[in-house]
C-alpha positions, -999 to 999 in steps of 0.1 A, spaced: -302 -188 -584 -302 -187 -622 -271 -176 -641 -272 -148 -665 -268 -172 -694 -298 -193 -682 -320 -163 -678 -310 -152 -714 -317 -187 -728 -351 -187 -712 -359 -153 -726 -349 -164 -761 -370 -196 -760 -400 -177 -747 -397 -150 -773 -395 -175 -801 -429 -188 -790 -443 -153 -785 -430 -140 -818 -446 -168 -838 -479 -159 -821 -474 -122 -828 -466 -128 -864 -497 -151 -870 -520 -126 -853 -504 -97 -873 -508 -116 -905 -545 -122 -898 -551 -86 -889 -531 -69 -916 -532 -95 -944 -495 -88 -951 -468 -113 -945 -441 -86 -949 -457 -64 -922 -463 -94 -899 -426 -103 -902 -415 -67 -895 -437 -65 -864 -425 -99 -852 -388 -91 -857 -392 -58 -839 -410 -72 -809 -386 -101 -805 -357 -77 -797 -376 -54 -774 -394 -81 -755 -363 -103 -751 -345 -74 -734 -375 -67 -712 -380 -103 -702 -343 -107 -693 -344 -75 -671 -377 -87 -655 -362 -121 -646 -331 -105 -631 -352 -81 -611 -373 -109 -597 -342 -127 -585 -337 -98 -561 -373 -101 -547 -376 -127 -519 -414 -129 -522 -426 -165 -524 -392 -181 -520 -387 -210 -497 -353 -214 -480 -336 -248 -480 -336 -269 -448 
């Protein structure tokens, strides 16, 4: 079972990747670096929290887990 700190670290590393992607797409669509940064910084907070909660919820679901011998 993952610890809370491991789930949090995984959420942050994934969000860094996702945020760079969001900022690049936002810059291409809007043509504004400032707007792209604002969108990226907003979504990094909301999606980090959602990912963490999602990970913790899945730890309570036994679907697809194998038990040790």
